[in-house]
N, CA, C, O and CB atoms as a CASP TS submission, in Angstrom:
PFRMAT TS
TARGET T0000
AUTHOR 0000-0000-0000
METHOD Language model
MODEL 1
PARENT N/A
ATOM      1  N   MET     1       0.840  -1.182   0.000  1.00  0.00           N
ATOM      2  CA  MET     1       0.000   0.000   0.000  1.00  0.00           C
ATOM      3  C   MET     1       0.891   1.254   0.000  1.00  0.00           C
ATOM      4  O   MET     1       1.756   1.392   0.865  1.00  0.00           O
ATOM      5  CB  MET     1      -0.959  -0.006   1.228  1.00  0.00           C
ATOM      6  N   PRO     2       0.687   2.162  -0.958  1.00  0.00           N
ATOM      7  CA  PRO     2       1.561   3.348  -1.029  1.00  0.00           C
ATOM      8  C   PRO     2       1.322   4.322   0.123  1.00  0.00           C
ATOM      9  O   PRO     2       0.202   4.461   0.616  1.00  0.00           O
ATOM     10  CB  PRO     2       1.349   4.071  -2.353  1.00  0.00           C
ATOM     11  N   LYS     3       2.391   4.992   0.541  1.00  0.00           N
ATOM     12  CA  LYS     3       2.300   5.972   1.617  1.00  0.00           C
ATOM     13  C   LYS     3       1.670   7.270   1.116  1.00  0.00           C
ATOM     14  O   LYS     3       0.891   7.908   1.825  1.00  0.00           O
ATOM     15  CB  LYS     3       3.689   6.249   2.208  1.00  0.00           C
ATOM     16  N   TYR     4       2.014   7.649  -0.106  1.00  0.00           N
ATOM     17  CA  TYR     4       1.555   8.922  -0.657  1.00  0.00           C
ATOM     18  C   TYR     4       0.622   8.681  -1.832  1.00  0.00           C
ATOM     19  O   TYR     4       0.791   7.720  -2.583  1.00  0.00           O
ATOM     20  CB  TYR     4       2.748   9.789  -1.091  1.00  0.00           C
ATOM     21  N   SER     5      -0.370   9.562  -1.991  1.00  0.00           N
ATOM     22  CA  SER     5      -1.306   9.441  -3.099  1.00  0.00           C
ATOM     23  C   SER     5      -0.690  10.036  -4.369  1.00  0.00           C
ATOM     24  O   SER     5       0.346  10.699  -4.326  1.00  0.00           O
ATOM     25  CB  SER     5      -2.645  10.141  -2.761  1.00  0.00           C
ATOM     26  N   LYS     6      -1.351   9.782  -5.492  1.00  0.00           N
ATOM     27  CA  LYS     6      -0.882  10.342  -6.760  1.00  0.00           C
ATOM     28  C   LYS     6      -0.975  11.860  -6.747  1.00  0.00           C
ATOM     29  O   LYS     6      -0.115  12.548  -7.297  1.00  0.00           O
ATOM     30  CB  LYS     6      -1.691   9.773  -7.934  1.00  0.00           C
ATOM     31  N   ARG     7      -2.015  12.375  -6.122  1.00  0.00           N
ATOM     32  CA  ARG     7      -2.198  13.826  -6.053  1.00  0.00           C
ATOM     33  C   ARG     7      -1.048  14.475  -5.287  1.00  0.00           C
ATOM     34  O   ARG     7      -0.586  15.559  -5.640  1.00  0.00           O
ATOM     35  CB  ARG     7      -3.544  14.172  -5.387  1.00  0.00           C
ATOM     36  N   ALA     8      -0.590  13.789  -4.224  1.00  0.00           N
ATOM     37  CA  ALA     8       0.527  14.315  -3.436  1.00  0.00           C
ATOM     38  C   ALA     8       1.800  14.348  -4.277  1.00  0.00           C
ATOM     39  O   ALA     8       2.556  15.319  -4.237  1.00  0.00           O
ATOM     40  CB  ALA     8       0.746  13.464  -2.166  1.00  0.00           C
ATOM     41  N   SER     9       2.030  13.274  -5.043  1.00  0.00           N
ATOM     42  CA  SER     9       3.248  13.248  -5.862  1.00  0.00           C
ATOM     43  C   SER     9       3.196  14.298  -6.965  1.00  0.00           C
ATOM     44  O   SER     9       4.231  14.848  -7.342  1.00  0.00           O
ATOM     45  CB  SER     9       3.451  11.859  -6.474  1.00  0.00           C
ATOM     46  N   LYS    10       2.004  14.582  -7.486  1.00  0.00           N
ATOM     47  CA  LYS    10       1.868  15.625  -8.507  1.00  0.00           C
ATOM     48  C   LYS    10       2.190  17.005  -7.917  1.00  0.00           C
ATOM     49  O   LYS    10       2.827  17.831  -8.570  1.00  0.00           O
ATOM     50  CB  LYS    10       0.436  15.618  -9.102  1.00  0.00           C
ATOM     51  N   LYS    11       1.743  17.246  -6.671  1.00  0.00           N
ATOM     52  CA  LYS    11       2.018  18.530  -6.015  1.00  0.00           C
ATOM     53  C   LYS    11       3.513  18.711  -5.791  1.00  0.00           C
ATOM     54  O   LYS    11       4.055  19.794  -6.013  1.00  0.00           O
ATOM     55  CB  LYS    11       1.269  18.626  -4.675  1.00  0.00           C
ATOM     56  N   VAL    12       4.179  17.641  -5.349  1.00  0.00           N
ATOM     57  CA  VAL    12       5.625  17.708  -5.120  1.00  0.00           C
ATOM     58  C   VAL    12       6.350  17.941  -6.440  1.00  0.00           C
ATOM     59  O   VAL    12       7.292  18.730  -6.516  1.00  0.00           O
ATOM     60  CB  VAL    12       6.137  16.411  -4.444  1.00  0.00           C
ATOM     61  N   GLU    13       5.898  17.248  -7.472  1.00  0.00           N
ATOM     62  CA  GLU    13       6.505  17.396  -8.804  1.00  0.00           C
ATOM     63  C   GLU    13       6.378  18.844  -9.288  1.00  0.00           C
ATOM     64  O   GLU    13       7.326  19.406  -9.836  1.00  0.00           O
ATOM     65  CB  GLU    13       5.836  16.427  -9.822  1.00  0.00           C
ATOM     66  N   LYS    14       5.200  19.440  -9.080  1.00  0.00           N
ATOM     67  CA  LYS    14       4.972  20.825  -9.498  1.00  0.00           C
ATOM     68  C   LYS    14       5.867  21.784  -8.716  1.00  0.00           C
ATOM     69  O   LYS    14       6.424  22.725  -9.281  1.00  0.00           O
ATOM     70  CB  LYS    14       3.494  21.207  -9.310  1.00  0.00           C
ATOM     71  N   ALA    15       6.002  21.540  -7.414  1.00  0.00           N
ATOM     72  CA  ALA    15       6.851  22.397  -6.577  1.00  0.00           C
ATOM     73  C   ALA    15       8.310  22.296  -7.003  1.00  0.00           C
ATOM     74  O   ALA    15       9.026  23.297  -7.013  1.00  0.00           O
ATOM     75  CB  ALA    15       6.708  22.016  -5.091  1.00  0.00           C
ATOM     76  N   MET    16       8.753  21.094  -7.353  1.00  0.00           N
ATOM     77  CA  MET    16      10.133  20.905  -7.797  1.00  0.00           C
ATOM     78  C   MET    16      10.384  21.637  -9.115  1.00  0.00           C
ATOM     79  O   MET    16      11.446  22.227  -9.313  1.00  0.00           O
ATOM     80  CB  MET    16      10.446  19.407  -7.953  1.00  0.00           C
ATOM     81  N   ARG    17       9.402  21.594 -10.010  1.00  0.00           N
ATOM     82  CA  ARG    17       9.543  22.297 -11.287  1.00  0.00           C
ATOM     83  C   ARG    17       9.631  23.804 -11.068  1.00  0.00           C
ATOM     84  O   ARG    17      10.443  24.488 -11.691  1.00  0.00           O
ATOM     85  CB  ARG    17       8.364  21.965 -12.217  1.00  0.00           C
ATOM     86  N   GLU    18       8.775  24.313 -10.165  1.00  0.00           N
ATOM     87  CA  GLU    18       8.796  25.751  -9.864  1.00  0.00           C
ATOM     88  C   GLU    18      10.132  26.148  -9.241  1.00  0.00           C
ATOM     89  O   GLU    18      10.664  27.219  -9.536  1.00  0.00           O
ATOM     90  CB  GLU    18       7.633  26.125  -8.915  1.00  0.00           C
ATOM     91  N   ARG    19      10.673  25.288  -8.381  1.00  0.00           N
ATOM     92  CA  ARG    19      11.967  25.579  -7.749  1.00  0.00           C
ATOM     93  C   ARG    19      13.051  25.684  -8.807  1.00  0.00           C
ATOM     94  O   ARG    19      13.901  26.574  -8.762  1.00  0.00           O
ATOM     95  CB  ARG    19      12.334  24.490  -6.713  1.00  0.00           C
ATOM     96  N   LYS    20      13.009  24.765  -9.757  1.00  0.00           N
ATOM     97  CA  LYS    20      14.034  24.759 -10.798  1.00  0.00           C
ATOM     98  C   LYS    20      13.949  26.014 -11.677  1.00  0.00           C
ATOM     99  O   LYS    20      14.966  26.553 -12.112  1.00  0.00           O
ATOM    100  CB  LYS    20      13.898  23.499 -11.664  1.00  0.00           C
ATOM    101  N   LYS    21      12.713  26.466 -11.927  1.00  0.00           N
ATOM    102  CA  LYS    21      12.527  27.687 -12.716  1.00  0.00           C
ATOM    103  C   LYS    21      12.909  28.936 -11.932  1.00  0.00           C
ATOM    104  O   LYS    21      13.253  29.969 -12.506  1.00  0.00           O
ATOM    105  CB  LYS    21      11.081  27.795 -13.180  1.00  0.00           C
ATOM    106  N   GLY    22      12.842  28.817 -10.599  1.00  0.00           N
ATOM    107  CA  GLY    22      13.160  29.959  -9.745  1.00  0.00           C
ATOM    108  C   GLY    22      11.940  30.756  -9.337  1.00  0.00           C
ATOM    109  O   GLY    22      12.061  31.895  -8.886  1.00  0.00           O
ATOM    110  N   THR    23      10.751  30.160  -9.495  1.00  0.00           N
ATOM    111  CA  THR    23       9.522  30.884  -9.165  1.00  0.00           C
ATOM    112  C   THR    23       8.896  30.423  -7.852  1.00  0.00           C
ATOM    113  O   THR    23       7.924  31.026  -7.396  1.00  0.00           O
ATOM    114  CB  THR    23       8.520  30.724 -10.282  1.00  0.00           C
ATOM    115  N   LEU    24       9.429  29.371  -7.235  1.00  0.00           N
ATOM    116  CA  LEU    24       8.858  28.860  -5.984  1.00  0.00           C
ATOM    117  C   LEU    24       9.293  29.736  -4.826  1.00  0.00           C
ATOM    118  O   LEU    24      10.481  30.004  -4.648  1.00  0.00           O
ATOM    119  CB  LEU    24       9.281  27.393  -5.738  1.00  0.00           C
ATOM    120  N   ARG    25       8.324  30.179  -4.043  1.00  0.00           N
ATOM    121  CA  ARG    25       8.609  31.049  -2.900  1.00  0.00           C
ATOM    122  C   ARG    25       8.012  30.448  -1.646  1.00  0.00           C
ATOM    123  O   ARG    25       6.989  29.765  -1.693  1.00  0.00           O
ATOM    124  CB  ARG    25       8.058  32.474  -3.133  1.00  0.00           C
ATOM    125  N   SER    26       8.673  30.715  -0.507  1.00  0.00           N
ATOM    126  CA  SER    26       8.207  30.150   0.754  1.00  0.00           C
ATOM    127  C   SER    26       7.118  31.026   1.350  1.00  0.00           C
ATOM    128  O   SER    26       6.899  32.155   0.912  1.00  0.00           O
ATOM    129  CB  SER    26       9.372  29.995   1.743  1.00  0.00           C
ATOM    130  N   GLY    27       6.446  30.494   2.343  1.00  0.00           N
ATOM    131  CA  GLY    27       5.277  31.073   2.991  1.00  0.00           C
ATOM    132  C   GLY    27       5.252  32.564   3.230  1.00  0.00           C
ATOM    133  O   GLY    27       5.098  33.338   2.286  1.00  0.00           O
ATOM    134  N   ARG    28       5.399  32.982   4.470  1.00  0.00           N
ATOM    135  CA  ARG    28       5.198  34.387   4.825  1.00  0.00           C
ATOM    136  C   ARG    28       6.315  35.292   4.323  1.00  0.00           C
ATOM    137  O   ARG    28       6.061  36.408   3.870  1.00  0.00           O
ATOM    138  CB  ARG    28       5.078  34.523   6.318  1.00  0.00           C
ATOM    139  N   SER    29       7.546  34.810   4.405  1.00  0.00           N
ATOM    140  CA  SER    29       8.668  35.678   4.032  1.00  0.00           C
ATOM    141  C   SER    29       8.711  35.929   2.533  1.00  0.00           C
ATOM    142  O   SER    29       9.151  36.992   2.094  1.00  0.00           O
ATOM    143  CB  SER    29       9.986  35.065   4.487  1.00  0.00           C
ATOM    144  N   GLY    30       8.258  34.960   1.743  1.00  0.00           N
ATOM    145  CA  GLY    30       8.244  35.123   0.298  1.00  0.00           C
ATOM    146  C   GLY    30       9.609  35.002  -0.341  1.00  0.00           C
ATOM    147  O   GLY    30       9.810  35.412  -1.483  1.00  0.00           O
ATOM    148  N   LYS    31      10.571  34.420   0.422  1.00  0.00           N
ATOM    149  CA  LYS    31      11.917  34.247  -0.121  1.00  0.00           C
ATOM    150  C   LYS    31      11.939  33.112  -1.134  1.00  0.00           C
ATOM    151  O   LYS    31      11.146  32.172  -1.062  1.00  0.00           O
ATOM    152  CB  LYS    31      12.927  33.976   1.005  1.00  0.00           C
ATOM    153  N   LYS    32      12.869  33.223  -2.079  1.00  0.00           N
ATOM    154  CA  LYS    32      13.005  32.202  -3.110  1.00  0.00           C
ATOM    155  C   LYS    32      13.513  30.902  -2.494  1.00  0.00           C
ATOM    156  O   LYS    32      14.433  30.912  -1.675  1.00  0.00           O
ATOM    157  CB  LYS    32      13.954  32.679  -4.229  1.00  0.00           C
ATOM    158  N   VAL    33      12.906  29.779  -2.895  1.00  0.00           N
ATOM    159  CA  VAL    33      13.299  28.474  -2.375  1.00  0.00           C
ATOM    160  C   VAL    33      14.391  27.911  -3.261  1.00  0.00           C
ATOM    161  O   VAL    33      14.229  27.826  -4.478  1.00  0.00           O
ATOM    162  CB  VAL    33      12.088  27.503  -2.300  1.00  0.00           C
ATOM    163  N   ARG    34      15.520  27.518  -2.642  1.00  0.00           N
ATOM    164  CA  ARG    34      16.629  26.930  -3.401  1.00  0.00           C
ATOM    165  C   ARG    34      16.831  25.456  -3.053  1.00  0.00           C
ATOM    166  O   ARG    34      17.403  24.699  -3.837  1.00  0.00           O
ATOM    167  CB  ARG    34      17.920  27.707  -3.137  1.00  0.00           C
ATOM    168  N   SER    35      16.368  25.065  -1.897  1.00  0.00           N
ATOM    169  CA  SER    35      16.613  23.720  -1.381  1.00  0.00           C
ATOM    170  C   SER    35      15.599  22.716  -1.932  1.00  0.00           C
ATOM    171  O   SER    35      14.403  23.001  -1.992  1.00  0.00           O
ATOM    172  CB  SER    35      16.567  23.726   0.148  1.00  0.00           C
ATOM    173  N   LYS    36      16.086  21.539  -2.333  1.00  0.00           N
ATOM    174  CA  LYS    36      15.198  20.473  -2.804  1.00  0.00           C
ATOM    175  C   LYS    36      14.298  19.996  -1.673  1.00  0.00           C
ATOM    176  O   LYS    36      13.107  19.762  -1.875  1.00  0.00           O
ATOM    177  CB  LYS    36      16.012  19.294  -3.371  1.00  0.00           C
ATOM    178  N   LYS    37      14.875  19.854  -0.481  1.00  0.00           N
ATOM    179  CA  LYS    37      14.106  19.387   0.670  1.00  0.00           C
ATOM    180  C   LYS    37      12.954  20.333   0.983  1.00  0.00           C
ATOM    181  O   LYS    37      11.846  19.896   1.292  1.00  0.00           O
ATOM    182  CB  LYS    37      15.011  19.243   1.892  1.00  0.00           C
ATOM    183  N   GLN    38      13.224  21.621   0.901  1.00  0.00           N
ATOM    184  CA  GLN    38      12.188  22.600   1.207  1.00  0.00           C
ATOM    185  C   GLN    38      11.088  22.569   0.141  1.00  0.00           C
ATOM    186  O   GLN    38       9.911  22.734   0.458  1.00  0.00           O
ATOM    187  CB  GLN    38      12.797  24.013   1.312  1.00  0.00           C
ATOM    188  N   ALA    39      11.467  22.360  -1.107  1.00  0.00           N
ATOM    189  CA  ALA    39      10.476  22.275  -2.186  1.00  0.00           C
ATOM    190  C   ALA    39       9.567  21.070  -1.972  1.00  0.00           C
ATOM    191  O   ALA    39       8.357  21.160  -2.179  1.00  0.00           O
ATOM    192  CB  ALA    39      11.173  22.183  -3.566  1.00  0.00           C
ATOM    193  N   ILE    40      10.142  19.946  -1.559  1.00  0.00           N
ATOM    194  CA  ILE    40       9.356  18.741  -1.281  1.00  0.00           C
ATOM    195  C   ILE    40       8.395  19.003  -0.126  1.00  0.00           C
ATOM    196  O   ILE    40       7.228  18.616  -0.180  1.00  0.00           O
ATOM    197  CB  ILE    40      10.283  17.542  -0.952  1.00  0.00           C
ATOM    198  N   ALA    41       8.892  19.662   0.915  1.00  0.00           N
ATOM    199  CA  ALA    41       8.057  19.970   2.086  1.00  0.00           C
ATOM    200  C   ALA    41       6.892  20.873   1.698  1.00  0.00           C
ATOM    201  O   ALA    41       5.777  20.686   2.186  1.00  0.00           O
ATOM    202  CB  ALA    41       8.899  20.641   3.191  1.00  0.00           C
ATOM    203  N   ILE    42       7.135  21.847   0.828  1.00  0.00           N
ATOM    204  CA  ILE    42       6.076  22.750   0.386  1.00  0.00           C
ATOM    205  C   ILE    42       5.022  21.979  -0.412  1.00  0.00           C
ATOM    206  O   ILE    42       3.823  22.174  -0.215  1.00  0.00           O
ATOM    207  CB  ILE    42       6.663  23.902  -0.465  1.00  0.00           C
ATOM    208  N   GLY    43       5.472  21.105  -1.311  1.00  0.00           N
ATOM    209  CA  GLY    43       4.546  20.290  -2.107  1.00  0.00           C
ATOM    210  C   GLY    43       3.685  19.388  -1.240  1.00  0.00           C
ATOM    211  O   GLY    43       2.484  19.256  -1.477  1.00  0.00           O
ATOM    212  N   LEU    44       4.296  18.763  -0.232  1.00  0.00           N
ATOM    213  CA  LEU    44       3.537  17.882   0.664  1.00  0.00           C
ATOM    214  C   LEU    44       2.550  18.678   1.514  1.00  0.00           C
ATOM    215  O   LEU    44       1.438  18.218   1.771  1.00  0.00           O
ATOM    216  CB  LEU    44       4.491  17.091   1.572  1.00  0.00           C
ATOM    217  N   ALA    45       2.952  19.862   1.947  1.00  0.00           N
ATOM    218  CA  ALA    45       2.059  20.697   2.743  1.00  0.00           C
ATOM    219  C   ALA    45       0.836  21.112   1.926  1.00  0.00           C
ATOM    220  O   ALA    45      -0.280  21.132   2.446  1.00  0.00           O
ATOM    221  CB  ALA    45       2.804  21.939   3.257  1.00  0.00           C
ATOM    222  N   GLN    46       1.041  21.441   0.655  1.00  0.00           N
ATOM    223  CA  GLN    46      -0.077  21.809  -0.214  1.00  0.00           C
ATOM    224  C   GLN    46      -1.012  20.614  -0.409  1.00  0.00           C
ATOM    225  O   GLN    46      -2.233  20.769  -0.411  1.00  0.00           O
ATOM    226  CB  GLN    46       0.440  22.318  -1.581  1.00  0.00           C
ATOM    227  N   ALA    47      -0.433  19.428  -0.571  1.00  0.00           N
ATOM    228  CA  ALA    47      -1.237  18.217  -0.743  1.00  0.00           C
ATOM    229  C   ALA    47      -2.039  17.926   0.527  1.00  0.00           C
ATOM    230  O   ALA    47      -3.203  17.533   0.452  1.00  0.00           O
ATOM    231  CB  ALA    47      -0.336  17.011  -1.099  1.00  0.00           C
ATOM    232  N   ARG    48      -1.414  18.120   1.696  1.00  0.00           N
ATOM    233  CA  ARG    48      -2.111  17.916   2.973  1.00  0.00           C
ATOM    234  C   ARG    48      -3.319  18.836   3.084  1.00  0.00           C
ATOM    235  O   ARG    48      -4.397  18.417   3.505  1.00  0.00           O
ATOM    236  CB  ARG    48      -1.155  18.156   4.156  1.00  0.00           C
ATOM    237  N   ARG    49      -3.123  20.100   2.700  1.00  0.00           N
ATOM    238  CA  ARG    49      -4.214  21.075   2.779  1.00  0.00           C
ATOM    239  C   ARG    49      -5.386  20.681   1.887  1.00  0.00           C
ATOM    240  O   ARG    49      -6.541  20.943   2.224  1.00  0.00           O
ATOM    241  CB  ARG    49      -3.711  22.463   2.388  1.00  0.00           C
ATOM    242  N   GLU    50      -5.089  20.046   0.742  1.00  0.00           N
ATOM    243  CA  GLU    50      -6.145  19.621  -0.183  1.00  0.00           C
ATOM    244  C   GLU    50      -6.798  18.315   0.246  1.00  0.00           C
ATOM    245  O   GLU    50      -7.808  17.906  -0.328  1.00  0.00           O
ATOM    246  CB  GLU    50      -5.581  19.470  -1.582  1.00  0.00           C
ATOM    247  N   GLY    51      -6.227  17.662   1.251  1.00  0.00           N
ATOM    248  CA  GLY    51      -6.819  16.419   1.747  1.00  0.00           C
ATOM    249  C   GLY    51      -6.284  15.167   1.073  1.00  0.00           C
ATOM    250  O   GLY    51      -6.908  14.109   1.160  1.00  0.00           O
ATOM    251  N   ALA    52      -5.144  15.264   0.404  1.00  0.00           N
ATOM    252  CA  ALA    52      -4.532  14.095  -0.235  1.00  0.00           C
ATOM    253  C   ALA    52      -3.948  13.170   0.823  1.00  0.00           C
ATOM    254  O   ALA    52      -3.712  13.589   1.956  1.00  0.00           O
ATOM    255  CB  ALA    52      -3.435  14.526  -1.238  1.00  0.00           C
ATOM    256  N   LYS    53      -3.716  11.920   0.458  1.00  0.00           N
ATOM    257  CA  LYS    53      -3.186  10.946   1.405  1.00  0.00           C
ATOM    258  C   LYS    53      -1.690  11.166   1.584  1.00  0.00           C
ATOM    259  O   LYS    53      -0.881  10.800   0.731  1.00  0.00           O
ATOM    260  CB  LYS    53      -3.472   9.503   0.929  1.00  0.00           C
ATOM    261  N   VAL    54      -1.344  11.773   2.715  1.00  0.00           N
ATOM    262  CA  VAL    54       0.046  12.077   3.059  1.00  0.00           C
ATOM    263  C   VAL    54       0.219  11.775   4.541  1.00  0.00           C
ATOM    264  O   VAL    54      -0.629  12.172   5.340  1.00  0.00           O
ATOM    265  CB  VAL    54       0.420  13.578   2.729  1.00  0.00           C
ATOM    266  N   PRO    55       1.293  11.085   4.937  1.00  0.00           N
ATOM    267  CA  PRO    55       1.506  10.841   6.365  1.00  0.00           C
ATOM    268  C   PRO    55       1.637  12.156   7.133  1.00  0.00           C
ATOM    269  O   PRO    55       2.050  13.166   6.562  1.00  0.00           O
ATOM    270  CB  PRO    55       2.761   9.977   6.579  1.00  0.00           C
ATOM    271  N   PRO    56       1.285  12.152   8.436  1.00  0.00           N
ATOM    272  CA  PRO    56       1.399  13.399   9.213  1.00  0.00           C
ATOM    273  C   PRO    56       2.843  13.843   9.352  1.00  0.00           C
ATOM    274  O   PRO    56       3.770  13.051   9.183  1.00  0.00           O
ATOM    275  CB  PRO    56       0.784  13.223  10.598  1.00  0.00           C
ATOM    276  N   LYS    57       3.023  15.133   9.665  1.00  0.00           N
ATOM    277  CA  LYS    57       4.364  15.684   9.852  1.00  0.00           C
ATOM    278  C   LYS    57       5.078  14.960  10.975  1.00  0.00           C
ATOM    279  O   LYS    57       4.443  14.469  11.908  1.00  0.00           O
ATOM    280  CB  LYS    57       4.301  17.189  10.146  1.00  0.00           C
ATOM    281  N   ARG    58       6.405  14.894  10.886  1.00  0.00           N
ATOM    282  CA  ARG    58       7.210  14.315  11.969  1.00  0.00           C
ATOM    283  C   ARG    58       7.179  15.237  13.166  1.00  0.00           C
ATOM    284  O   ARG    58       7.114  16.457  13.020  1.00  0.00           O
ATOM    285  CB  ARG    58       8.669  14.070  11.515  1.00  0.00           C
ATOM    286  N   LYS    59       7.224  14.655  14.346  1.00  0.00           N
ATOM    287  CA  LYS    59       7.277  15.462  15.570  1.00  0.00           C
ATOM    288  C   LYS    59       8.708  15.936  15.768  1.00  0.00           C
ATOM    289  O   LYS    59       9.656  15.194  15.510  1.00  0.00           O
ATOM    290  CB  LYS    59       6.778  14.650  16.818  1.00  0.00           C
ATOM    291  N   LYS    60       8.862  17.162  16.222  1.00  0.00           N
ATOM    292  CA  LYS    60      10.198  17.689  16.490  1.00  0.00           C
ATOM    293  C   LYS    60      10.691  17.111  17.801  1.00  0.00           C
ATOM    294  O   LYS    60       9.923  16.977  18.753  1.00  0.00           O
ATOM    295  CB  LYS    60      10.198  19.245  16.535  1.00  0.00           C
ATOM    296  N   SER    61      11.969  16.768  17.855  1.00  0.00           N
ATOM    297  CA  SER    61      12.536  16.263  19.102  1.00  0.00           C
ATOM    298  C   SER    61      12.911  17.444  19.980  1.00  0.00           C
ATOM    299  O   SER    61      13.482  18.425  19.503  1.00  0.00           O
ATOM    300  CB  SER    61      13.773  15.355  18.836  1.00  0.00           C
ATOM    301  N   GLY    62      12.595  17.349  21.238  1.00  0.00           N
ATOM    302  CA  GLY    62      12.870  18.460  22.154  1.00  0.00           C
ATOM    303  C   GLY    62      14.245  18.351  22.762  1.00  0.00           C
ATOM    304  O   GLY    62      14.369  18.115  23.964  1.00  0.00           O
ATOM    305  N   GLY    63      15.274  18.514  21.970  1.00  0.00           N
ATOM    306  CA  GLY    63      16.650  18.443  22.457  1.00  0.00           C
ATOM    307  C   GLY    63      17.013  19.669  23.260  1.00  0.00           C
ATOM    308  O   GLY    63      16.339  20.697  23.195  1.00  0.00           O
ATOM    309  N   LYS    64      18.091  19.549  24.021  1.00  0.00           N
ATOM    310  CA  LYS    64      18.531  20.687  24.817  1.00  0.00           C
ATOM    311  C   LYS    64      19.190  21.728  23.937  1.00  0.00           C
ATOM    312  O   LYS    64      19.919  21.402  23.001  1.00  0.00           O
ATOM    313  CB  LYS    64      19.490  20.239  25.915  1.00  0.00           C
ATOM    314  N   ARG    65      18.928  22.962  24.245  1.00  0.00           N
ATOM    315  CA  ARG    65      19.515  24.065  23.496  1.00  0.00           C
ATOM    316  C   ARG    65      20.792  24.499  24.212  1.00  0.00           C
ATOM    317  O   ARG    65      20.808  24.652  25.433  1.00  0.00           O
ATOM    318  CB  ARG    65      18.509  25.260  23.356  1.00  0.00           C
ATOM    319  N   LYS    66      21.841  24.691  23.453  1.00  0.00           N
ATOM    320  CA  LYS    66      23.116  25.116  24.049  1.00  0.00           C
ATOM    321  C   LYS    66      23.069  26.617  24.328  1.00  0.00           C
ATOM    322  O   LYS    66      22.695  27.411  23.465  1.00  0.00           O
ATOM    323  CB  LYS    66      24.318  24.770  23.110  1.00  0.00           C
ATOM    324  N   THR    67      23.446  26.981  25.521  1.00  0.00           N
ATOM    325  CA  THR    67      23.500  28.405  25.856  1.00  0.00           C
ATOM    326  C   THR    67      24.909  28.734  26.346  1.00  0.00           C
ATOM    327  O   THR    67      25.578  27.908  26.968  1.00  0.00           O
ATOM    328  CB  THR    67      22.425  28.777  26.940  1.00  0.00           C
ATOM    329  N   SER    68      25.330  29.924  26.060  1.00  0.00           N
ATOM    330  CA  SER    68      26.681  30.317  26.523  1.00  0.00           C
ATOM    331  C   SER    68      26.535  31.049  27.843  1.00  0.00           C
ATOM    332  O   SER    68      25.705  31.944  28.001  1.00  0.00           O
ATOM    333  CB  SER    68      27.422  31.223  25.464  1.00  0.00           C
ATOM    334  N   ARG    69      27.369  30.639  28.780  1.00  0.00           N
ATOM    335  CA  ARG    69      27.351  31.281  30.087  1.00  0.00           C
ATOM    336  C   ARG    69      28.655  31.992  30.314  1.00  0.00           C
ATOM    337  O   ARG    69      29.708  31.562  29.843  1.00  0.00           O
ATOM    338  CB  ARG    69      27.093  30.266  31.203  1.00  0.00           C
ATOM    339  N   LYS    70      28.576  33.086  31.040  1.00  0.00           N
ATOM    340  CA  LYS    70      29.791  33.868  31.314  1.00  0.00           C
ATOM    341  C   LYS    70      30.334  33.561  32.673  1.00  0.00           C
ATOM    342  O   LYS    70      31.351  34.126  33.073  1.00  0.00           O
ATOM    343  CB  LYS    70      29.520  35.353  31.200  1.00  0.00           C
TER
END
């Protein structure tokens, strides 16, 4: 059984094409996307919003943050 639907793969494919052309922009900041990973994430997020079959986002691990002390 596939993890991702065809609609999800089409969205990712479209995002990758836009990235290659240089027209893909990220959310609020509107900066140009250069990273392949970020383009894939944008495509999957769009597919999720449309209700396509996509696994849920990974949970962030709550690692310790390094702080500098004087």
